[in-house]
N, C-alpha and C positions, 0 to 999 in steps of 0.2 A: 204741700203735705208730703210726708215721708212715712213709710211703713216699716216698722221694725218688729219682727215676730208677730205679725198680724195685729199690731197696735199702731194706731195713727199718732204721729208726733208732729206738731206744728212748729214752725219757726226754723226748720232745718232745710238746707238746700240739698237737692239731689246732686251728687257729684257727676261731673261731665268730663269724660276723658277725651282728649283731642290728640290726634296723631296724624302726621302727614308722611306718606311714603312716596318716594320718587323712583320710578323705574325707567331706564332709558336704553334704547338700542336702535340700530339703524334698521332699515326696511327688511333686509334679508337676514338679520340676526347675527351677522358675522362679527360685529363690534358691539359689545355690551359694557355699560358702565356699572360699577358696583352699586347696589341699592343704597339709597339714602333715606334715613328715618329722621324726621324732625319732631321732637317731643317738647313738653313744657319744662320738665325737670332737668337740671344739669347732671344729677346723679340719681336716676330713678331707682326706687326700692326694688322693683321687679328685676333689675339687672345687677343687684348688689353682689351676688356671688358668681356672676358670669365672667369667665376669664377671657373668652374669645367670642366675639360677635361677628357673624359673617356679613354684616352691613355696617355702613358708616353712620354713627349716631351724632346728631348735633341738637342743641337746645335753642329754643326761642320762646319768649314770653307767651305768645299766642299759638305756638305750634304751626306757624305759617312759613312757607317758603319765601325768602327775601332775596334781594339782589346780591347781598353779601354771600349768602349760602350758595 
């Protein structure tokens, strides 16, 4: 069941957003890798007008970290 403006609507799925964020550093923090974000969309709408992103973004159908990534 899905609620729109306090009205129940049946037959619609609730959207589920998935995102994986990978942060890596050594024990003392002297070496840090840039953050990696794995999302579903190749060109997400939320990043449409973003010119510089301080993280590396890659896409995967399930938003999972894989061996290739």
